[in-house]
N, C-alpha and C positions, 0 to 999 in steps of 0.2 A: 937801688933806691927803693924798689917796691918788694923785693924778695922777702923781707922780714915781716910782711903784713899778710893778713888773711885776704881772701878774695872779696869779702864784703867788709867795709870799714865803717867806723864810727866817725863822727865829726871831729873828735879829738885826734884820731889817726890822720885825717885829712889835714888838720891844722899842723901837725908835726911834719908830715911829708912835704907840704908846700911852704912851711915856715911862715904861716900867716896867723893872724889873731882870730878871735871868736867872731867879731863883727864882719870881717872880710869873708870868713868861711860861710856864714849865713847869707851874706850878699851873693856869693857865687852859687849857692844852692837855690835861693829864692829867685834869682834871675834866670836860672836854667843853664847857666854857663857850665856848671858841673851837674850832670844828671844824677838823680838820687830817688829814693822812695822812702816813705815813712812807715814805721811800724809803731802804731800808737802815736806818741808825740816825738819819737826819736827818729832822726834821719839815719838811713843806711845807704852807703855809697859803694857801688861796685868799683873795685880797684881799677878796672879797665876804663871807667868813666874819668877818673883822675888822670890816668895816662893819656887818654884822648884829649882832655883839656890842656895838658902840658904840650902835647904835640901841636895842637891848633895854635896855641899862643906862640910857640917857636916859629911856626910857618908865617904868622902875621908879622912877627918881628923881623924875620928874614926879608919878607917882601918890602917892609918899610925901609929897611937898611939898603936894599938894592935900589929902591926908588930914590933915596937920598943920594946915592952914588951917581945916578944918572943925571941928576940936576946940577 
């Protein structure tokens, strides 16, 4: 999934990796859910931050699923 990308990504790269649109990408960055930095007006996103975001989301989903099973 991440092998074809550089270590520091553009917002367009993030949109492609996560299959999301422009608005959702900016929402993730501005809310701090995906860590990034800016150079001038352009966001730069370390690839590891996108990986961390995905892993955190998976863990939350697993916990919610397990909770539903217990009910």
